MIDRENKOL-339316 format. One line per 8 residues: number of its first residue (from 1); for each residue x, y, z of N, C-alpha, C, O. Coordinates in pm, 1 decimal, always signed. Layout:
// MIDRENKOL-339316
NUM> X Y Z X Y Z X Y Z X Y Z | ...;
This chain:
// MIDRENKOL-339316
1> +3216.3 -8128.4 -7204.2 +3131.1 -8085.6 -7095.4 +3212.7 -8057.8 -6969.2 +3189.0 -7958.9 -6899.8 | +3309.9 -8146.3 -6939.7 +3394.8 -8125.3 -6822.1 +3477.2 -7998.2 -6835.9 +3494.2 -7923.1 -6739.9 | +3527.2 -7975.4 -6954.3 +3609.9 -7856.7 -6977.2 +3528.6 -7731.1 -6950.7 +3578.4 -7637.0 -6889.0 | +3406.1 -7728.9 -6995.9 +3318.7 -7613.8 -6973.1 +3293.2 -7596.7 -6824.0 +3294.7 -7484.4 -6773.6 | +3269.6 -7706.7 -6752.8 +3246.0 -7700.5 -6608.9 +3366.6 -7640.1 -6536.2 +3350.7 -7549.5 -6454.4 | +3486.2 -7689.7 -6565.8 +3605.9 -7639.0 -6500.6 +3634.5 -7494.5 -6539.9 +3683.8 -7416.7 -6458.3 | +3604.3 -7458.8 -6661.9 +3622.9 -7320.9 -6706.3 +3529.4 -7227.7 -6629.9 +3570.1 -7119.0 -6588.9 | +3404.5 -7269.7 -6610.5 +3308.9 -7188.6 -6534.6 +3354.4 -7174.9 -6389.6 +3349.0 -7065.5 -6333.3;
9> +3398.8 -7284.1 -6328.9 +3448.3 -7278.7 -6190.4 +3569.5 -7186.2 -6180.7 +3577.3 -7104.2 -6089.2 | +3662.4 -7198.4 -6272.5 +3781.9 -7114.4 -6272.1 +3744.5 -6967.0 -6284.9 +3795.8 -6883.4 -6210.4 | +3657.0 -6935.1 -6377.1 +3616.2 -6795.7 -6395.7 +3541.7 -6742.9 -6273.6 +3558.7 -6626.9 -6236.2 | +3459.5 -6826.7 -6211.4 +3388.0 -6784.0 -6091.0 +3485.3 -6754.9 -5977.1 +3468.9 -6656.6 -5904.8 | +3585.8 -6839.7 -5961.2 +3683.1 -6818.6 -5853.8 +3765.7 -6693.2 -5876.6 +3788.9 -6617.0 -5782.8 | +3809.7 -6670.8 -5997.4 +3889.8 -6551.0 -6023.8 +3804.5 -6425.2 -6017.7 +3854.2 -6318.6 -5981.5 | +3677.0 -6436.1 -6052.5 +3588.6 -6319.9 -6047.4 +3562.4 -6275.8 -5903.6 +3541.2 -6157.2 -5878.6 | +3563.6 -6369.0 -5809.4 +3537.0 -6332.3 -5670.0 +3662.9 -6286.3 -5597.9 +3656.5 -6251.1 -5480.0;
17> +3777.1 -6285.6 -5665.8 +3900.5 -6238.6 -5604.2 +3986.8 -6348.3 -5546.9 +4088.5 -6318.6 -5484.1 | +3950.7 -6473.9 -5565.9 +4028.4 -6585.5 -5514.2 +4159.2 -6597.9 -5591.6 +4160.2 -6595.4 -5714.7 | +4269.1 -6611.4 -5518.4 +4400.9 -6634.3 -5578.3 +4471.0 -6741.3 -5497.5 +4460.4 -6744.1 -5374.9 | +4541.7 -6828.3 -5564.5 +4623.3 -6925.1 -5492.5 +4733.6 -6851.2 -5419.7 +4786.5 -6752.2 -5470.0 | +4767.8 -6898.3 -5303.1 +4873.7 -6835.9 -5225.0 +5006.1 -6860.1 -5295.1 +5042.2 -6974.1 -5324.3 | +5077.3 -6753.1 -5321.7 +5204.3 -6767.2 -5392.9 +5313.9 -6809.9 -5296.4 +5302.0 -6793.9 -5174.9 | +5419.3 -6863.7 -5352.5 +5532.2 -6906.2 -5271.6 +5602.5 -6783.6 -5214.9 +5613.1 -6679.8 -5280.2 | +5649.3 -6797.9 -5094.3 +5720.9 -6690.0 -5027.3 +5869.0 -6709.7 -5053.9 +5920.5 -6821.0 -5042.9;
25> +5936.8 -6602.3 -5088.6 +6080.4 -6615.7 -5112.8 +6154.1 -6492.6 -5062.7 +6099.7 -6382.3 -5056.3 | +6277.9 -6515.3 -5028.0 +6366.7 -6409.6 -4982.8 +6436.6 -6353.0 -5106.5 +6470.1 -6428.8 -5197.4 | +6459.1 -6222.4 -5111.9 +6533.8 -6168.8 -5225.8 +6668.1 -6242.0 -5239.5 +6737.8 -6261.4 -5139.9 | +6704.8 -6282.6 -5361.0 +6825.2 -6364.7 -5380.0 +6953.5 -6303.3 -5322.6 +7040.3 -6375.5 -5273.5 | +6965.3 -6171.4 -5328.7 +7087.2 -6109.0 -5277.4 +7092.6 -6106.1 -5124.4 +7196.9 -6073.4 -5067.7 | +6982.6 -6139.6 -5056.8 +6980.6 -6141.9 -4910.1 +6963.1 -6282.4 -4853.9 +6962.6 -6301.0 -4732.2 | +6948.9 -6380.9 -4941.2 +6928.3 -6519.7 -4895.0 +7062.1 -6585.8 -4869.7 +7157.2 -6562.3 -4944.2 | +7071.8 -6666.2 -4768.6 +6969.2 -6701.9 -4671.1 +6962.4 -6601.1 -4556.7 +7056.7 -6525.9 -4532.2;
33> +6848.5 -6601.4 -4487.6 +6829.2 -6514.7 -4371.7 +6826.7 -6599.2 -4245.2 +6801.6 -6719.7 -4248.4 | +6853.5 -6532.2 -4134.5 +6842.7 -6595.5 -4002.9 +6748.8 -6510.4 -3918.6 +6721.6 -6394.8 -3951.1 | +6700.5 -6568.3 -3811.3 +6607.9 -6499.8 -3722.2 +6673.4 -6484.9 -3585.9 +6727.2 -6581.0 -3530.8 | +6668.4 -6363.1 -3531.6 +6725.1 -6335.2 -3399.7 +6612.9 -6280.2 -3309.8 +6527.4 -6203.9 -3354.5 | +6615.7 -6320.0 -3185.9 +6522.4 -6262.8 -3089.4 +6407.0 -6352.7 -3051.2 +6331.1 -6320.6 -2959.8 | +6392.4 -6466.4 -3120.8 +6288.7 -6564.2 -3084.0 +6349.8 -6703.5 -3090.4 +6439.3 -6729.5 -3170.7 | +6300.9 -6792.2 -3005.6 +6352.3 -6929.1 -2999.6 +6309.2 -7008.3 -3122.6 +6211.8 -6973.3 -3189.2 | +6381.8 -7114.0 -3151.5 +6350.6 -7197.3 -3267.8 +6216.5 -7267.6 -3255.4 +6154.3 -7300.6 -3356.4;
41> +6170.9 -7291.2 -3131.5 +6041.2 -7356.4 -3114.0 +5926.5 -7256.1 -3100.2 +5812.6 -7295.0 -3074.4 | +5956.3 -7128.7 -3117.2 +5855.8 -7023.3 -3112.2 +5766.1 -7031.7 -3236.4 +5810.8 -7075.1 -3342.6 | +5641.8 -6990.8 -3223.0 +5545.6 -6998.9 -3334.5 +5594.4 -6921.7 -3457.0 +5574.5 -6967.0 -3569.7 | +5657.4 -6806.6 -3437.2 +5707.4 -6727.1 -3550.6 +5817.0 -6803.9 -3625.3 +5820.4 -6802.8 -3748.4 | +5905.7 -6869.9 -3551.9 +6010.6 -6951.4 -3614.6 +5949.6 -7068.4 -3691.4 +5995.6 -7102.0 -3800.5 | +5847.0 -7129.8 -3635.1 +5782.2 -7241.6 -3704.3 +5716.2 -7196.5 -3833.9 +5718.3 -7269.5 -3933.0 | +5657.6 -7077.0 -3834.1 +5597.1 -7022.4 -3957.0 +5705.0 -7003.6 -4062.5 +5685.1 -7041.0 -4178.1 | +5819.1 -6946.4 -4024.9 +5929.1 -6925.7 -4119.6 +5978.4 -7060.1 -4170.7 +6005.1 -7075.7 -4289.9;
49> +5990.3 -7155.8 -4082.0 +6036.7 -7288.8 -4120.0 +5943.5 -7351.4 -4224.6 +5989.6 -7418.1 -4317.2 | +5812.9 -7329.7 -4209.2 +5716.0 -7383.7 -4305.4 +5715.0 -7306.3 -4436.6 +5687.4 -7363.5 -4542.1 | +5744.9 -7176.5 -4430.8 +5733.4 -7091.5 -4548.1 +5858.2 -7094.6 -4637.3 +5847.8 -7080.3 -4759.1 | +5974.4 -7113.1 -4577.4 +6099.1 -7103.2 -4653.1 +6170.0 -7237.2 -4663.0 +6145.5 -7328.4 -4584.2 | +6257.2 -7247.0 -4760.4 +6338.1 -7367.3 -4779.4 +6460.8 -7356.0 -4690.1 +6539.6 -7262.4 -4703.6 | +6476.9 -7451.6 -4599.0 +6591.1 -7448.8 -4507.8 +6718.8 -7470.1 -4587.5 +6725.5 -7559.0 -4672.4 | +6819.1 -7389.4 -4560.5 +6947.2 -7400.2 -4628.3 +6959.1 -7305.1 -4745.6 +7066.6 -7250.0 -4769.6 | +6850.0 -7284.6 -4819.9 +6853.0 -7192.4 -4933.5 +6806.8 -7053.5 -4892.8 +6875.1 -6954.4 -4918.8;
57> +6689.6 -7046.4 -4828.3 +6631.9 -6918.0 -4790.5 +6646.3 -6886.4 -4642.4 +6641.9 -6770.0 -4602.6 | +6663.7 -6990.6 -4560.1 +6663.9 -6971.6 -4416.2 +6765.2 -7063.2 -4350.9 +6772.5 -7181.9 -4382.8 | +6844.1 -7007.3 -4258.6 +6940.0 -7085.7 -4180.6 +6922.8 -7050.2 -4033.6 +6877.7 -6940.8 -3999.7 | +6959.2 -7144.1 -3947.0 +6949.3 -7119.3 -3803.7 +7069.5 -7041.6 -3751.1 +7057.4 -6966.1 -3654.7 | +7184.7 -7059.8 -3813.9 +7309.2 -6998.0 -3769.1 +7326.6 -6861.5 -3835.4 +7334.0 -6851.9 -3957.9 | +7333.2 -6755.7 -3753.8 +7349.1 -6619.5 -3807.1 +7477.6 -6602.5 -3887.4 +7482.5 -6520.4 -3979.0 | +7581.8 -6679.1 -3854.3 +7709.6 -6667.6 -3923.7 +7698.4 -6709.0 -4071.1 +7776.6 -6663.5 -4154.6 | +7601.9 -6794.5 -4102.4 +7582.6 -6839.6 -4239.9 +7484.6 -6752.0 -4317.5 +7468.8 -6769.2 -4438.4;
65> +7419.5 -6659.6 -4250.2 +7315.8 -6577.4 -4313.6 +7374.3 -6452.8 -4378.4 +7474.6 -6398.1 -4332.5 | +7309.8 -6409.3 -4485.7 +7345.8 -6282.2 -4548.0 +7271.4 -6166.5 -4482.4 +7317.3 -6052.3 -4484.7 | +7156.2 -6197.3 -4424.0 +7076.9 -6096.5 -4353.1 +7013.7 -6160.9 -4230.1 +6986.0 -6280.9 -4227.8 | +6991.8 -6078.9 -4129.0 +6931.8 -6126.2 -4004.4 +6807.3 -6042.9 -3975.2 +6813.3 -5920.1 -3967.6 | +6694.5 -6111.9 -3959.1 +6571.7 -6046.3 -3915.3 +6574.6 -6049.4 -3763.3 +6565.8 -6155.8 -3702.1 | +6586.8 -5933.6 -3704.0 +6598.6 -5923.9 -3558.9 +6466.0 -5878.1 -3499.3 +6421.5 -5766.0 -3523.6 | +6403.5 -5965.3 -3421.5 +6278.2 -5931.8 -3353.4 +6317.0 -5865.6 -3221.6 +6366.9 -5931.0 -3130.0 | +6293.6 -5736.8 -3214.0 +6334.0 -5659.5 -3096.4 +6232.0 -5668.5 -2982.9 +6268.6 -5675.5 -2865.6;
73> +6104.5 -5668.1 -3019.1 +6000.0 -5670.4 -2916.3 +5872.2 -5725.2 -2978.4 +5835.8 -5691.3 -3091.0 | +5805.4 -5810.4 -2902.2 +5679.0 -5868.8 -2946.6 +5578.2 -5856.0 -2833.1 +5603.2 -5900.0 -2720.8 | +5464.3 -5795.4 -2863.8 +5360.6 -5778.4 -2762.6 +5225.7 -5818.6 -2821.3 +5189.2 -5777.0 -2931.2 | +5152.7 -5900.3 -2745.7 +5016.3 -5936.9 -2783.3 +4921.5 -5862.4 -2692.6 +4944.2 -5852.7 -2572.0 | +4815.3 -5809.7 -2750.3 +4712.1 -5741.7 -2672.7 +4576.1 -5796.7 -2713.1 +4554.4 -5831.4 -2829.3 | +4485.7 -5804.5 -2618.0 +4347.8 -5838.5 -2648.6 +4259.7 -5727.0 -2595.6 +4289.1 -5664.6 -2493.7 | +4152.1 -5704.1 -2666.5 +4061.1 -5596.0 -2628.7 +3919.1 -5641.2 -2660.8 +3893.0 -5696.2 -2767.8 | +3829.5 -5617.8 -2568.8 +3688.3 -5650.9 -2590.9 +3629.4 -5545.0 -2682.7 +3642.4 -5425.0 -2658.4;
81> +3564.2 -5591.8 -2789.1 +3502.9 -5499.4 -2885.0 +3352.5 -5483.1 -2862.8 +3298.2 -5373.6 -2877.1 | +3285.7 -5593.8 -2827.7 +3140.8 -5590.4 -2812.0 +3102.6 -5661.0 -2682.2 +3153.7 -5768.2 -2649.6 | +3011.1 -5597.6 -2609.5 +2961.3 -5654.9 -2484.6 +2811.3 -5674.5 -2498.6 +2739.8 -5585.8 -2545.2 | +2764.0 -5793.2 -2457.2 +2621.0 -5823.8 -2463.6 +2543.2 -5758.4 -2351.4 +2601.1 -5693.1 -2264.5 | +2413.1 -5775.5 -2353.0 +2325.8 -5712.9 -2252.5 +2352.9 -5765.5 -2111.8 +2328.0 -5695.4 -2013.7 | +2403.5 -5887.9 -2101.0 +2435.2 -5944.6 -1969.8 +2574.7 -5907.6 -1921.1 +2618.4 -5957.3 -1817.3 | +2645.0 -5822.2 -1993.0 +2779.1 -5781.3 -1953.8 +2887.7 -5877.3 -1998.6 +3003.6 -5863.5 -1959.4 | +2850.7 -5974.2 -2080.4 +2946.3 -6073.3 -2128.8 +3008.3 -6026.6 -2260.2 +2939.0 -5972.1 -2346.1;
89> +3138.3 -6048.0 -2275.5 +3207.3 -6010.9 -2399.1 +3158.2 -6099.2 -2512.8 +3150.5 -6221.2 -2498.1 | +3125.0 -6038.3 -2625.8 +3075.8 -6111.8 -2741.9 +3177.2 -6114.6 -2856.4 +3178.2 -6206.8 -2937.9 | +3261.4 -6013.3 -2861.0 +3359.8 -6003.5 -2968.6 +3488.4 -5945.9 -2911.7 +3486.3 -5856.6 -2827.0 | +3601.1 -5998.8 -2960.2 +3730.8 -5958.2 -2907.2 +3826.3 -5928.0 -3022.1 +3813.1 -5981.7 -3132.1 | +3922.2 -5841.2 -2994.0 +4025.9 -5807.7 -3090.6 +4159.1 -5862.9 -3040.4 +4193.0 -5848.6 -2922.9 | +4232.5 -5924.5 -3128.9 +4365.6 -5976.5 -3099.4 +4464.0 -5891.8 -3178.4 +4448.9 -5875.7 -3299.5 | +4564.2 -5837.9 -3111.1 +4657.1 -5745.9 -3176.7 +4801.2 -5785.5 -3146.7 +4836.7 -5815.9 -3032.9 | +4883.7 -5784.5 -3251.9 +5027.2 -5807.8 -3238.1 +5100.4 -5679.0 -3270.8 +5077.4 -5618.3 -3375.4;
97> +5188.3 -5637.8 -3181.1 +5279.9 -5527.1 -3206.2 +5418.7 -5589.1 -3212.8 +5467.9 -5642.5 -3113.5 | +5481.0 -5582.3 -3327.6 +5608.6 -5648.5 -3351.0 +5711.5 -5546.2 -3396.2 +5699.2 -5487.7 -3503.8 | +5813.5 -5525.1 -3313.1 +5923.4 -5435.9 -3348.4 +6036.1 -5520.7 -3405.7 +6076.9 -5619.5 -3344.6 | +6086.3 -5482.8 -3522.1 +6190.6 -5561.1 -3587.5 +6285.3 -5468.9 -3663.7 +6254.1 -5353.0 -3690.8 | +6400.0 -5522.8 -3696.7 +6492.4 -5457.3 -3788.7 +6564.1 -5566.4 -3866.6 +6566.3 -5682.4 -3825.6 | +6622.2 -5528.4 -3978.2 +6694.0 -5623.9 -4061.9 +6835.6 -5571.8 -4081.0 +6857.1 -5457.5 -4121.2 | +6931.5 -5658.8 -4050.9 +7072.3 -5622.2 -4054.7 +7144.1 -5718.6 -4149.2 +7113.9 -5837.9 -4152.2 | +7239.1 -5665.8 -4226.0 +7316.5 -5752.1 -4315.4 +7423.2 -5826.6 -4235.7 +7447.5 -5795.6 -4119.1;
105> +7486.3 -5924.5 -4299.2 +7592.1 -5999.1 -4231.3 +7715.5 -5912.6 -4206.2 +7803.5 -5951.0 -4129.1 | +7722.4 -5797.7 -4269.9 +7833.8 -5703.9 -4248.7 +7803.0 -5601.4 -4140.4 +7885.6 -5515.5 -4109.4 | +7682.3 -5611.3 -4082.7 +7646.2 -5522.2 -3974.2 +7572.1 -5397.3 -4016.7 +7530.1 -5319.3 -3931.2 | +7554.5 -5375.8 -4146.6 +7482.7 -5255.7 -4189.8 +7332.1 -5277.2 -4175.1 +7280.8 -5386.5 -4199.3 | +7263.8 -5172.5 -4135.7 +7119.8 -5179.9 -4114.1 +7049.5 -5166.9 -4249.0 +7059.6 -5064.1 -4316.0 | +6978.5 -5272.0 -4287.6 +6903.5 -5270.6 -4413.6 +6765.5 -5209.3 -4394.9 +6718.1 -5133.0 -4479.1 | +6702.0 -5243.3 -4284.0 +6572.7 -5185.0 -4246.7 +6585.7 -5143.5 -4101.4 +6604.1 -5227.1 -4012.9 | +6575.8 -5013.3 -4077.7 +6587.9 -4965.4 -3939.6 +6466.5 -5010.0 -3858.6 +6367.4 -5058.1 -3913.6;
113> +6475.9 -4993.2 -3729.2 +6371.9 -5038.9 -3637.9 +6234.6 -4993.0 -3686.5 +6210.8 -4874.0 -3707.2 | +6146.7 -5088.2 -3703.9 +6012.0 -5061.9 -3754.3 +5913.2 -5142.5 -3670.9 +5950.6 -5239.5 -3605.1 | +5787.8 -5101.6 -3674.4 +5686.2 -5172.7 -3597.9 +5571.1 -5213.3 -3689.2 +5520.8 -5133.1 -3767.9 | +5530.7 -5338.6 -3677.1 +5411.2 -5388.6 -3744.1 +5300.7 -5397.5 -3640.0 +5323.4 -5443.0 -3527.9 | +5182.4 -5354.2 -3677.0 +5065.7 -5367.4 -3590.8 +4960.2 -5441.3 -3672.2 +4908.4 -5388.7 -3770.7 | +4929.0 -5563.3 -3630.4 +4834.3 -5647.7 -3702.6 +4721.7 -5689.0 -3608.3 +4746.8 -5726.3 -3493.7 | +4598.7 -5682.3 -3656.1 +4484.7 -5715.0 -3571.5 +4390.0 -5812.4 -3641.1 +4383.1 -5819.6 -3763.7 | +4317.8 -5886.4 -3558.3 +4210.3 -5975.1 -3603.5 +4097.9 -5967.1 -3500.2 +4122.8 -5955.7 -3380.2;
121> +3976.8 -5973.0 -3547.9 +3859.6 -5975.8 -3461.0 +3799.2 -6115.5 -3464.7 +3803.8 -6183.6 -3567.1 | +3743.2 -6157.0 -3352.7 +3674.0 -6285.4 -3350.9 +3562.4 -6283.5 -3246.8 +3567.3 -6211.1 -3147.3 | +3462.1 -6365.9 -3274.2 +3344.9 -6373.7 -3186.9 +3373.5 -6467.7 -3070.5 +3444.3 -6567.3 -3085.1 | +3317.7 -6434.5 -2955.8 +3330.5 -6517.1 -2835.4 +3198.5 -6587.5 -2808.4 +3091.3 -6530.0 -2827.3 | +3206.9 -6710.7 -2764.7 +3087.7 -6787.4 -2729.6 +3119.9 -6867.2 -2603.7 +3203.7 -6957.3 -2606.6 | +3054.1 -6834.4 -2494.3 +3082.5 -6897.2 -2364.5 +3059.3 -7047.3 -2365.7 +3118.5 -7119.5 -2285.5 | +2974.6 -7095.2 -2454.7 +2946.7 -7238.6 -2458.3 +3048.5 -7317.0 -2540.3 +3044.5 -7440.1 -2542.4 | +3139.1 -7247.9 -2607.2 +3239.7 -7315.1 -2691.0 +3380.7 -7268.0 -2656.3 +3453.1 -7218.9 -2742.8;
129> +3419.0 -7282.9 -2530.8 +3548.0 -7232.3 -2484.8 +3666.5 -7301.8 -2551.3 +3765.1 -7236.3 -2585.2 | +3658.4 -7434.5 -2570.4 +3769.0 -7506.1 -2634.0 +3787.2 -7463.4 -2778.5 +3900.1 -7442.6 -2823.0 | +3679.6 -7450.3 -2851.4 +3687.5 -7406.3 -2991.3 +3741.9 -7264.4 -2998.6 +3816.9 -7230.7 -3090.2 | +3704.6 -7182.5 -2903.2 +3748.8 -7044.0 -2898.8 +3900.2 -7035.9 -2880.5 +3966.8 -6954.2 -2944.1 | +3953.6 -7120.5 -2793.7 +4097.8 -7123.7 -2771.8 +4170.6 -7165.4 -2898.8 +4273.9 -7108.1 -2933.3 | +4117.0 -7264.6 -2968.0 +4176.4 -7308.3 -3093.9 +4168.7 -7200.5 -3200.6 +4261.3 -7184.6 -3280.1 | +4057.8 -7125.8 -3202.4 +4043.3 -7017.3 -3299.3 +4146.1 -6908.2 -3273.1 +4205.4 -6854.7 -3366.8 | +4167.5 -6875.1 -3146.4 +4266.1 -6772.6 -3113.7 +4406.5 -6817.4 -3155.6 +4484.0 -6736.6 -3206.9;
137> +4439.8 -6943.8 -3134.5 +4570.7 -6995.2 -3174.4 +4586.7 -6988.5 -3325.7 +4693.3 -6951.7 -3375.1 | +4482.7 -7023.5 -3399.2 +4486.3 -7016.0 -3545.2 +4503.5 -6871.8 -3591.2 +4578.0 -6845.2 -3685.6 | +4435.4 -6779.1 -3525.6 +4449.2 -6638.2 -3560.2 +4590.9 -6587.8 -3532.4 +4645.9 -6510.6 -3610.9 | +4649.4 -6631.1 -3421.9 +4787.1 -6591.2 -3390.6 +4883.4 -6639.5 -3499.7 +4970.8 -6564.3 -3542.9 | +4867.7 -6763.7 -3543.8 +4953.1 -6815.5 -3650.4 +4932.0 -6738.9 -3780.3 +5027.5 -6711.6 -3853.0 | +4808.3 -6704.7 -3809.1 +4777.8 -6627.1 -3929.2 +4842.2 -6488.5 -3922.3 +4894.2 -6438.2 -4021.9 | +4838.2 -6428.2 -3804.9 +4900.3 -6296.6 -3786.6 +5052.1 -6307.4 -3803.5 +5113.0 -6222.7 -3868.9 | +5113.3 -6410.4 -3745.6 +5258.0 -6430.5 -3764.0 +5292.0 -6447.8 -3912.1 +5390.4 -6392.1 -3960.6;
145> +5210.1 -6525.0 -3983.2 +5234.1 -6547.4 -4126.4 +5228.5 -6415.1 -4202.6 +5313.8 -6387.7 -4287.0 | +5128.2 -6333.9 -4172.5 +5116.7 -6204.4 -4239.3 +5233.0 -6113.0 -4201.9 +5285.2 -6041.3 -4287.3 | +5273.9 -6114.7 -4075.8 +5387.2 -6031.9 -4032.8 +5513.1 -6070.9 -4109.7 +5588.0 -5984.9 -4156.1 | +5535.3 -6201.3 -4122.5 +5653.6 -6247.9 -4194.7 +5648.2 -6206.6 -4341.9 +5749.5 -6165.2 -4398.2 | +5531.7 -6217.6 -4403.9 +5518.6 -6176.3 -4543.4 +5542.1 -6026.3 -4558.8 +5602.0 -5983.0 -4657.2 | +5495.9 -5947.0 -4462.9 +5520.1 -5802.7 -4467.3 +5668.8 -5770.2 -4450.4 +5720.8 -5679.5 -4515.3 | +5735.8 -5843.9 -4363.6 +5879.2 -5823.7 -4345.1 +5953.5 -5857.5 -4474.5 +6044.1 -5784.5 -4514.7 | +5915.8 -5967.7 -4539.8 +5978.9 -6003.9 -4666.7 +5951.6 -5900.1 -4774.7 +6039.9 -5869.1 -4854.7;
153> +5831.8 -5847.0 -4777.3 +5799.8 -5740.5 -4872.7 +5888.2 -5619.6 -4848.3 +5937.3 -5557.5 -4942.6 | +5908.2 -5586.8 -4723.1 +5995.9 -5473.5 -4688.3 +6140.3 -5502.6 -4731.5 +6211.2 -5412.7 -4776.7 | +6183.0 -5628.4 -4717.3 +6317.9 -5666.1 -4760.6 +6332.5 -5650.3 -4911.8 +6436.2 -5605.1 -4960.4 | +6227.7 -5688.0 -4986.3 +6233.7 -5677.0 -5131.9 +6246.0 -5532.2 -5176.6 +6313.1 -5503.0 -5275.6 | +6181.5 -5441.4 -5104.0 +6188.9 -5299.3 -5141.9 +6327.2 -5241.3 -5111.4 +6367.4 -5142.2 -5172.3 | +6399.2 -5301.8 -5018.5 +6531.6 -5251.1 -4981.2 +6644.7 -5318.0 -5057.8 +6758.6 -5271.5 -5054.1 | +6613.5 -5427.5 -5127.4 +6722.4 -5498.3 -5196.1 +6743.3 -5449.0 -5337.4 +6831.1 -5498.7 -5407.8;
């Protein structure tokens, strides 16, 4: 009976498109990578630190890296999407524009200057300002995570 229950749950989850998040990895010929252009305590660095194995896939010292992800420019923008009848913003868009390039330890450009544009929408509620701030922070981390995964995907296509 338990086996049937778990089988039904498994089939329901896969039917709705649910997939476990796969492990993130750097292409072996480019590992380890280093990050240039953002501080180690920056949210993007913390995401990389959580996603990759330090020493194998990621190092802090560029001299030890086979490739360097160079963040050239990072810009956050917010835009009001929906305004209520009282003139109050009801929905907002959060957008990251991230310019980056990837350079090998020999100085050759693996990925020339490219820009990622990632957006998320979220609802605003004047009575829940603290929760709203936390939601925006969570969205920013999610956007950084997606940006990093896109950069790794781009690295895989170039390796």
